C-alpha positions in Angstrom: -14.7 -10.0 -22.2 -11.2 -10.7 -22.6 -8.6 -8.0 -21.5 -7.7 -5.7 -24.4 -6.8 -2.3 -22.9 -4.5 -3.5 -19.9 -0.9 -3.3 -20.6 -1.4 -2.6 -24.3 1.7 -1.4 -26.5 2.0 2.3 -27.7 3.6 3.4 -30.6 4.1 7.2 -30.9 4.5 8.9 -34.3 5.4 12.5 -35.2 3.2 12.2 -38.4 1.3 9.9 -40.3 -1.4 9.8 -43.2 -3.8 8.2 -40.9 -3.4 6.1 -37.9 -6.0 3.7 -39.0 -4.2 3.1 -42.4 -1.0 2.8 -40.4 -2.5 0.2 -38.2 -3.5 -2.0 -41.4 -0.2 -1.7 -42.6 1.4 -3.1 -39.2 -1.3 -5.3 -38.1 0.5 -8.5 -39.2 3.3 -7.9 -36.8 0.8 -7.4 -33.6 0.2 -10.2 -31.1 -1.2 -7.9 -28.4 -3.1 -5.0 -28.2 -1.3 -1.9 -29.7 -1.9 1.7 -29.8 -0.7 4.0 -32.6 -0.9 7.6 -31.8 0.3 10.4 -34.2 1.0 14.1 -33.3 -0.4 15.0 -36.7 -2.4 13.2 -39.4 -2.4 14.5 -43.3 -5.3 12.2 -44.3 -7.5 11.5 -41.2 -10.5 9.3 -41.9 -14.2 9.6 -40.8 -17.2 7.6 -41.2 -18.2 6.9 -44.7 -15.4 8.0 -46.6 -15.4 11.4 -44.9 -12.4 13.3 -43.9 -11.3 13.9 -40.3 -9.4 17.1 -39.9 -6.3 16.9 -37.4 -3.6 19.2 -36.4 -0.9 19.1 -34.0 -1.9 19.4 -30.4 -5.1 17.2 -30.9 -5.6 13.5 -30.3 -5.2 11.2 -33.3 -5.1 7.5 -32.2 -5.9 3.9 -33.5 -6.1 0.9 -31.2 -5.5 -2.6 -32.9 -6.8 -5.7 -31.0 -8.4 -9.1 -31.5 -11.7 -9.4 -29.9 -13.1 -12.9 -29.0 -16.8 -11.8 -29.8 -18.9 -12.6 -32.6 -18.4 -10.6 -35.6 -21.9 -9.3 -35.4 -20.9 -7.7 -32.3 -17.8 -5.8 -33.3 -19.4 -2.8 -33.8 -20.4 -2.5 -29.9 -16.8 -1.4 -29.4 -17.6 2.1 -31.0 -20.3 2.6 -28.2 -17.8 1.1 -25.5 -15.0 3.6 -26.5 -17.5 6.4 -26.7 -18.7 5.6 -22.9 -14.9 5.7 -21.9 -14.1 8.8 -23.8 -17.2 10.5 -22.3 -15.9 9.7 -18.8 -12.5 10.9 -19.6 -13.7 14.4 -20.9 -16.1 14.7 -17.9 -12.8 14.7 -15.6 -11.1 17.5 -17.7 -14.2 19.9 -18.5 -15.3 22.6 -16.3 -18.3 21.9 -13.9 -21.8 22.3 -15.8 -20.5 21.9 -19.2 -23.0 20.1 -21.5 -21.3 17.0 -23.0 -23.3 14.4 -24.9 -22.8 11.3 -27.0 -24.5 11.6 -30.5 -25.5 8.2 -32.3 -23.4 6.3 -33.6 -19.8 7.5 -32.7 -19.6 11.2 -32.2 -19.1 13.2 -28.8 -20.4 16.8 -28.5 -19.5 19.5 -26.3 -22.2 22.3 -26.1 -23.6 21.0 -29.3 -20.4 21.5 -31.0 -18.4 18.2 -32.5 -15.3 17.2 -30.7 -14.6 13.7 -31.2 -15.3 10.9 -33.6 -14.8 7.2 -33.6 -14.2 5.0 -36.5 -14.2 1.2 -36.4 -12.7 -1.0 -39.2 -12.1 -4.8 -39.2 -9.3 -6.4 -40.8 -8.6 -10.1 -41.6 -5.3 -11.4 -40.4 -3.4 -14.5 -41.2 -3.4 -15.5 -37.7 -5.8 -18.5 -37.5 -8.4 -16.5 -39.6 -8.7 -14.2 -36.8 -10.3 -10.8 -37.2 -8.5 -7.6 -36.1 -10.4 -4.6 -35.0 -9.3 -1.1 -35.4 -10.8 1.7 -33.4 -9.9 5.0 -34.5 -10.4 8.0 -32.1 -10.1 11.6 -33.0 -10.5 14.4 -30.4 -10.1 18.2 -30.8 -8.2 18.9 -27.8 -6.7 22.2 -28.3 -7.9 23.3 -31.7 -10.9 22.9 -34.0 -11.0 23.2 -37.9 -13.1 26.0 -39.5 -15.7 24.0 -41.5 -18.6 25.1 -43.9 -21.7 23.7 -42.4 -23.8 22.9 -45.5 -26.0 20.0 -44.0 -28.7 19.7 -41.5 -26.7 16.8 -40.1 -23.8 18.6 -39.5 -22.5 20.4 -36.2 -19.9 23.0 -35.8 -16.5 21.9 -34.8 -15.3 22.6 -31.1 -12.4 21.9 -29.1 -12.0 20.7 -25.6 -9.6 23.3 -24.5 -12.4 26.0 -24.8 -14.3 24.5 -21.9 -11.2 24.0 -19.7 -8.9 26.4 -17.7 -5.7 25.4 -19.7 -4.3 23.8 -22.8 -4.4 20.2 -22.6 -1.4 18.0 -22.8 -1.7 15.0 -25.5 0.2 12.5 -23.5 -1.7 13.1 -20.1 -5.1 13.1 -21.9 -4.2 9.7 -23.4 -3.3 8.2 -20.2 -6.4 9.1 -18.8 -8.3 8.1 -21.7 -6.6 4.4 -21.4 -7.3 4.3 -17.9 -10.9 4.9 -18.4 -10.9 2.2 -21.0 -9.1 -0.3 -18.4 -11.7 0.7 -15.7 -14.6 0.1 -18.1 -13.4 -3.1 -19.5 -12.8 -4.4 -15.8 -16.5 -3.4 -14.9 -17.9 -5.3 -17.7 -15.4 -8.4 -17.3 -18.4 -10.4 -16.3 -21.1 -9.1 -18.7 -21.8 -9.2 -22.4 -20.5 -6.6 -24.7 -24.2 -5.7 -25.4 -24.7 -4.2 -21.8 -22.4 -1.2 -22.9 -25.6 0.1 -24.8 -27.4 1.0 -21.5 -24.1 2.9 -20.3 -23.9 4.6 -23.8 -27.7 5.6 -23.5 -27.3 7.3 -20.2 -24.9 9.6 -21.9 -26.7 10.4 -24.8 -30.0 12.2 -25.4 -33.1 11.7 -23.4 -35.9 9.4 -25.0 -38.4 11.9 -26.5 -35.9 14.0 -28.1 -36.5 15.3 -31.7 -34.4 13.5 -34.2 -33.9 14.1 -38.0 -32.5 11.4 -40.2 -31.9 10.9 -44.0 -34.1 8.6 -46.0 -33.0 5.9 -48.6 -33.2 8.8 -51.3 -31.6 11.3 -49.2 -34.8 12.9 -48.1 -35.1 14.4 -44.6 -37.2 12.8 -42.1 -37.9 13.6 -38.4 -39.3 11.7 -35.5 -39.0 11.0 -31.7 -36.0 9.0 -30.2 -37.3 6.1 -28.5 -34.0 4.7 -27.5 -31.7 1.9 -28.7 -32.5 -1.7 -29.5 -30.6 -4.8 -28.7 -28.0 -4.4 -31.3 -27.5 -0.5 -31.0 -29.9 0.9 -33.8 -31.8 3.8 -33.1 -35.6 3.3 -32.4 -37.3 6.3 -33.6 -41.1 6.9 -33.4 -42.7 8.4 -36.5 -46.2 9.2 -37.0 -48.3 6.3 -35.5 -45.7 3.8 -36.2 -42.1 2.9 -35.0 -38.6 2.9 -37.2 -35.3 1.4 -36.6 -32.1 2.9 -37.9 -28.8 1.3 -38.5 -27.0 3.5 -40.9 -27.0 7.0 -42.3 -26.8 10.7 -41.0 -28.6 11.7 -37.8 -29.3 14.7 -36.1 -30.8 15.6 -32.7 -32.8 19.0 -32.3 -35.5 20.8 -34.0 
């Protein structure tokens, strides 16, 4: 793996519509990995066109870099970022707090969603290279009040509810970036796909009940059997096995 997180540039903004959108607007000017972090977002983005609500005091940041892996492996950086984020929050939370990664890109504390990761790839004019944007949103000190109208949604939570003090944005970012650097160094001689094993140990146990949406939006359920070699969910359903690569999932009965 090439070094993408060590000595990256950081651009701090007071407000922006979306750090991912700002990254797209600026990417042609970047020659090295660069973070764009904003105190506030007015139109934060989530997966599948959903909104991500972000207020001052929470973390909204996007990293732009140019990975030298096959395009088919770019999505694995979502798992990579999730592991680093998990490791970061473990250092902040009170002992015994339940924290878990939820496929494909969420992080839950005590079954409440506190963070999400959004990957977007962009073609650049630099020798037809592909720029990858990792957008990370974390409810550090506040959480939005959202109506739960779906079997696939969790209540929103904030990290500060499970610590002894308000969380400093800059301090959080420094810790998170250090965890990214440490994880990258650990995996330096390995394939990016090995991140899936680290992710799995921080997620639900095999045998957990899982609900997932079908092609027509119907609700299905099965048994979580782990991840396949490219990060898809392996689900036991009846006497067969199904693999899931997109859509909404929910762990729990």
